[in-house]
C-alpha positions, 0 to 999 in steps of 0.5 A: 082293637077295642072290644064292644062294651056288651062283649062276653068274656071268658067261658061265655065268649068261648061258648058264643063263638063256638055256636057261630058254626052252623050244624057240626061245622067248625068256626074259622079259628085259623082266621082269628088273631085276638090278643092273649088274655091269659089262662083259663082253668081248663085241663084236658086229661090224658084220658080225654076228660075235660075239667074246669076248675078241677071238676069234670065238664059233664055236658057232652054238648059243652065239651063239643062246643069248646072242642070247636074253638080249640087251637094249638099255637106255638105257645100251646093249646088255647080256646079262641074267639074273635076277641079272646085267646085263653090258654088251656092245659092238655096232658097228652093229645086233646082228642081220643079216637074211640071207634073205627070203621072201614068203608070202601078201603078207607078207615073212618075214625070217630073221636070222643068229641064227635068228629069223624076223620078219614085216615089218608094223606091229609089225616095220617096215622102215626105211631111212636114207640117208647124206646125203653118199654116198646109201648106204642103211642098211636095218634090220628091227625084231626085238623090243623095241628090237633091230634087224637090219641087212638084208644087201645081197643081201636089200635087193636082193631087196626093191628087185626086189619094190618098186613105185613109190608117190608117187615112191619105191620101196615094199614091202608086208608085213602090211598096211603099206608101207615106203619103201626110200629117199627120193623119186626114189631108184632110180626111173628 
């Protein structure tokens, strides 16, 4: 596939592709199958900070823009445009769920990049527990194969909302029940 001579590459191409999404919609990254063009020095740190060449990307709008063209493929996380695929590094999960509200029996989460996600069968909550420390690692499905780490204060809110069901703490949303840990954890 030939690339037009005036096509942008690298960060410029990623930014341009992301602006193709009207409003807060998402570009159709699942339909794009460009050749892998290599790595780009972007890292999403465990705390949710996006770095480019070891410097934080300070513009929230730019991080939001890049988040809309993020995809997880079998070979890792990448930013994609119709003509380029650039691998990035993600230390944990690419997003953070930083707030939760409850409306009509649904838990609605807000991520650090501005997405809103209603937990339910299509967007489950999962909690893995470290077998040595017992520390929970809660996550929320955002889209495709992209997940958000649920921030500790938000997880505490979920624990406060939880009910005991068959010996474990459970929250309900969108007609589904989600365990917040193994049997007996947090149940007094």
